[in-house]
C-alpha positions in Angstrom: 29.0 -25.2 14.4 28.1 -23.0 11.5 29.3 -25.6 9.0 27.3 -28.3 10.7 24.1 -26.3 10.6 24.6 -25.5 6.9 25.1 -29.2 6.3 21.6 -30.0 7.6 19.9 -28.2 4.7 17.6 -26.5 7.3 18.9 -23.0 6.5 19.1 -21.1 3.2 22.3 -21.2 1.3 24.9 -18.8 2.6 24.4 -15.4 1.0 20.7 -15.8 0.6 19.5 -13.5 3.4 22.4 -14.3 5.8 26.1 -14.6 6.0 28.8 -15.4 8.6 30.0 -12.4 10.6 33.3 -11.9 12.5 31.9 -10.4 15.6 35.4 -9.4 16.8 35.6 -7.2 13.8 32.5 -5.3 14.8 33.3 -4.3 18.4 32.5 -0.6 17.8 29.0 0.5 18.6 26.9 0.7 15.4 26.0 4.4 16.1 28.1 7.4 16.8 25.9 7.9 19.9 24.3 4.6 20.9 21.7 6.4 22.9 20.4 8.1 19.8 19.7 4.9 17.9 19.7 2.0 20.3 16.2 1.1 19.3 16.1 2.5 15.7 17.3 0.2 13.0 16.9 2.8 10.3 19.5 5.0 12.0 21.8 2.1 12.5 21.5 1.0 8.9 22.2 4.5 7.6 25.3 4.9 9.7 26.5 1.5 8.7 26.1 2.5 5.0 27.9 5.8 5.6 30.8 3.7 7.0 30.7 1.3 4.0 29.7 -1.6 6.2 27.9 -4.7 5.0 26.1 -5.4 8.3 24.6 -3.8 11.4 23.2 -5.2 14.6 19.4 -5.2 14.8 18.6 -3.4 18.1 15.6 -5.7 18.9 17.0 -9.2 18.1 20.7 -8.7 18.1 21.0 -10.4 14.7 23.4 -9.1 12.1 21.4 -7.6 9.1 22.6 -7.0 5.6 22.8 -3.3 4.7 21.7 -2.0 1.3 25.4 -1.9 0.3 25.7 -5.7 0.8 22.7 -6.3 -1.4 24.0 -4.0 -4.1 27.3 -5.9 -4.0 25.3 -9.0 -4.8 23.7 -7.1 -7.8 20.4 -8.9 -7.7 17.4 -9.8 -5.5 18.1 -13.1 -3.6 14.3 -13.7 -3.2 14.5 -13.9 0.6 12.5 -10.7 1.4 15.4 -8.9 3.0 14.8 -5.8 5.0 17.0 -3.5 2.9 16.5 -5.0 -0.6 17.2 -2.3 -3.2 15.6 -4.4 -6.0 11.9 -4.0 -5.2 11.9 -7.6 -4.1 11.9 -8.7 -7.7 12.5 -12.4 -7.0 10.4 -12.7 -3.9 7.5 -15.2 -4.1 4.4 -14.5 -2.0 5.3 -10.9 -1.8 2.3 -9.9 0.4 3.7 -12.1 3.2 7.4 -11.3 2.8 8.4 -8.0 1.4 10.1 -5.5 3.7 10.4 -2.7 1.1 7.7 -1.3 -1.2 7.0 -3.6 -4.1 4.4 -4.4 -6.7 1.9 -6.9 -5.2 -0.3 -7.1 -8.3 0.2 -6.0 -11.9 -2.8 -5.2 -14.1 -3.1 -7.5 -17.1 -1.5 -6.5 -20.4 -4.8 -6.5 -22.3 -6.6 -4.3 -20.0 -3.6 -2.0 -19.4 -3.6 -1.4 -23.2 -7.3 -1.0 -23.3 -7.6 -4.0 -25.7 -9.9 -6.4 -23.9 -13.1 -4.9 -25.2 -14.8 -4.8 -21.9 -16.0 -1.3 -22.2 -13.8 -0.1 -19.4 -11.8 3.1 -19.3 -9.0 2.8 -21.8 -5.5 3.2 -20.3 -3.0 5.3 -22.2 0.3 3.8 -23.3 2.0 7.1 -22.2 0.8 9.8 -19.8 0.9 9.7 -16.1 -0.5 7.7 -13.1 -3.2 8.6 -10.7 -2.3 6.8 -7.4 -5.2 6.0 -5.1 -4.3 5.4 -1.4 -6.4 2.3 -0.8 -7.4 1.2 2.7 -9.7 -1.6 1.3 -12.7 0.1 2.8 -15.9 1.5 1.3 -14.6 5.1 0.8 -11.6 3.9 -1.1 -13.8 1.6 -3.2 -16.3 4.5 -4.0 -13.3 6.6 -5.0 -12.2 3.9 -7.5 -15.7 4.0 -9.0 -15.6 7.8 -9.3 -12.2 7.6 -11.0 -13.5 4.9 -13.4 -16.4 7.0 -14.4 -14.2 10.0 -15.0 -11.8 7.9 -17.2 -14.7 6.5 -19.1 -16.2 10.0 -19.8 -12.8 11.3 -20.9 -12.4 8.3 -23.3 -15.8 8.9 -24.8 -14.6 12.5 -25.7 -11.3 11.2 -27.1 -9.4 12.9 -24.4 -6.1 11.6 -23.1 -6.6 8.9 -20.5 -4.7 8.4 -17.3 -3.7 5.1 -15.8 -4.8 4.2 -12.3 -2.8 2.4 -9.7 -3.4 1.8 -6.0 -1.1 2.1 -3.0 -1.7 0.3 0.3 0.4 0.7 3.4 0.5 -2.0 6.1 2.4 -3.0 9.2 5.6 -4.9 8.2 5.3 -7.2 11.2 1.6 -8.1 11.3 0.9 -7.5 7.6 -2.4 -5.8 8.6 -3.7 -2.4 7.3 -3.9 0.2 10.0 -7.3 0.9 11.5 -9.0 -1.4 9.0 -7.5 -4.5 10.8 -7.6 -6.3 7.4 -4.7 -8.4 6.1 -2.8 -7.0 3.1 -4.0 -10.1 1.2 -7.4 -8.4 1.0 -5.9 -5.4 -0.9 -4.3 -7.9 -3.3 -7.6 -9.7 -3.8 -9.3 -6.4 -4.5 -6.6 -5.3 -7.0 -6.7 -8.6 -8.8 -10.5 -8.6 -9.1 -10.6 -5.0 -10.3 -7.4 -5.6 -12.4 -5.6 -2.5 -11.1 -1.9 -2.4 -10.4 -1.1 -2.4 -6.6 2.0 -1.3 -4.9 2.4 -2.4 -1.2 4.3 -0.3 1.2 5.3 -2.0 4.5 5.7 0.3 7.4 8.2 -0.4 10.2 6.8 1.9 12.9 8.9 4.6 14.5 12.1 3.5 12.7 11.2 5.4 9.6 9.6 8.5 8.2 6.2 7.9 6.6 6.8 10.2 3.7 10.1 8.5 2.9 8.3 5.2 2.7 5.6 6.7 0.4 8.3 8.2 -1.8 10.0 4.8 -2.1 6.7 3.2 -3.0 6.0 5.8 -5.7 9.4 5.3 -7.1 8.8 1.5 -7.3 5.6 2.2 -9.1 7.2 4.6 -11.6 10.1 2.2 -12.2 7.7 -0.7 -12.8 5.3 1.2 -15.1 7.6 3.6 -16.7 5.2 6.4 -16.0 5.5 9.5 -13.8 3.1 10.2 -10.9 0.4 12.6 -12.0 -1.5 12.9 -8.8 -2.3 11.2 -5.5 -5.9 10.4 -4.8 -7.7 10.0 -1.5 -11.2 8.9 -0.4 -11.6 11.5 2.3 -15.1 12.7 2.8 -15.1 15.8 5.0 -12.5 15.8 7.7 -10.6 19.0 7.3 -7.7 18.2 9.6 -6.9 15.0 7.7 -7.0 16.8 4.4 -4.8 19.5 5.8 -2.2 17.0 7.0 -2.1 15.4 3.6 -1.6 18.7 1.9 1.2 19.6 4.3 3.0 16.3 4.0 2.2 15.0 0.5 0.9 18.0 -1.4 2.7 20.8 -3.3 4.2 22.2 -0.1 5.3 18.8 1.1 6.4 16.1 -1.3 5.3 18.2 -4.2 2.3 16.2 -5.6 -1.1 17.3 -6.8 -3.7 15.8 -4.5 -7.3 14.8 -5.5 -10.4 14.2 -3.3 -13.2 13.0 -5.7 -15.6 12.3 -2.8 -15.0 15.5 -0.9 -18.3 16.8 0.6 -20.4 14.5 -1.6 -23.6 14.0 0.4 -23.9 10.6 2.1 -27.2 9.8 0.3 -25.4 10.1 -3.0 -22.6 7.9 -1.8 -25.1 5.3 -0.6 -26.8 5.4 -4.0 -23.5 4.7 -5.7 -22.6 1.9 -3.3 -26.0 0.2 -3.8 -25.7 0.5 -7.6 -22.3 -1.3 -7.4 -23.8 -4.3 -5.6 -20.6 -4.6 -3.6 -21.2 -5.6 0.0 -19.2 -3.7 2.6 -18.7 -5.1 6.1 -17.4 -3.7 9.3 -13.8 -4.9 9.8 -12.9 -3.0 13.0 -14.8 -0.9 15.5 -14.1 1.5 18.3 -17.7 1.8 19.5 -19.5 -0.6 21.7 -22.4 -2.1 19.8 -20.9 -2.0 16.4 -19.8 -5.6 15.7 -17.3 -6.7 13.1 -18.9 -8.4 10.2 -21.9 -6.0 10.3 -23.1 -5.4 6.8 -23.0 -1.7 5.9 -26.4 -0.6 4.5 -28.5 2.5 4.1 -30.8 1.4 6.9 -27.9 0.6 9.3 -26.2 3.9 8.5 -29.4 5.8 9.3 -29.6 4.0 12.6 -26.1 5.1 13.4 -27.0 8.7 12.8 -30.0 8.4 15.1 -27.5 7.2 17.8 -25.4 10.3 17.2 -22.7 8.3 15.3 -21.4 9.4 11.9 -23.2 7.4 9.3 -20.0 6.6 7.4 -17.8 6.2 10.5 -15.7 9.2 9.5 -14.6 9.9 13.1 -13.1 6.4 13.5 -16.1 4.8 14.9 -15.8 1.8 12.5 -13.9 0.7 9.5 -14.9 -1.5 6.6 -13.8 -3.8 3.8 -15.4 -3.7 0.4 -15.9 -7.3 -0.9 -15.6 -6.3 -4.6 -15.1 -10.0 -5.6 -18.8 -10.6 -4.8 -19.8 -9.0 -8.1 -18.3 -8.8 -11.6 -15.5 -6.4 -12.3 -17.6 -4.4 -14.7 -20.4 -3.9 -12.1 -18.0 -3.1 -9.3 -16.3 -0.4 -11.4 -19.6 0.8 -12.9 -18.5 0.2 -16.5 -20.5 -1.4 -19.4 -19.6 -4.3 -21.7 -19.7 -3.3 -25.4 
């Protein structure tokens, strides 16, 4: 039956994301205690690797899945978007739709990365380190990018060492949507391409993994791709202390050991609105938890003021709504707040 199916040409070539498995040779439960990992494929995978096994049974589908050991035995990425690919999905096409491990979804162009396009933008150093912005595709992340661009431009004007910027976006591995924003990861790719900033995508598999482990793997992929160490992690938080505290505990010096930056912390809303208006970038509501706030609503100063009158945070910082910054509606230079020389 397997030979007949292969002969139809309807399935990938054997070894490209699948292989035949002798089920009789896998009659032992995949976990030492099946109750501990019956619905957790990460645990099953790790135990299979400890035993030197090439496959494990997916707890949800019952399919046999290649372990990382099997992929390393192949010695290269097969291009199928495998769950445990150890090669950063190097040969996968349409990465935004298929990757299961952190991988580069957009790479900044060589000219701009070397500061040689003459567009007046912040010059990126050939050495140095990376600032990594956690980008949700919303207005706060966008305003943070503008703040970083201004800082880099100011440093360059004083002949100071410049620091490269990269962005990191997490998304659901199954739906390919960004949590809370309810936008597809393609939006993050479109933003990165328009702004010409390297983007690493980090697919999340829910409870079967530790968030910080996924972030660490994404940062390793970024470092391996750029050859630069991580200098700091940057966030667009405005004033919520409990969120900042969680980041410090999990990702900061007492957690993963990184320096964290919050360029917009406690910046008055009217100042942020001034900057958003100067950019010309329209921001629209992409998701809402409050009745009367429709998706597609254009975020403006007037609308924000009306929210405040209705006892709603003017920037939706308590989760009342989330937005997407349509940076592609204006030039890259205007979006970033840089000048053409």
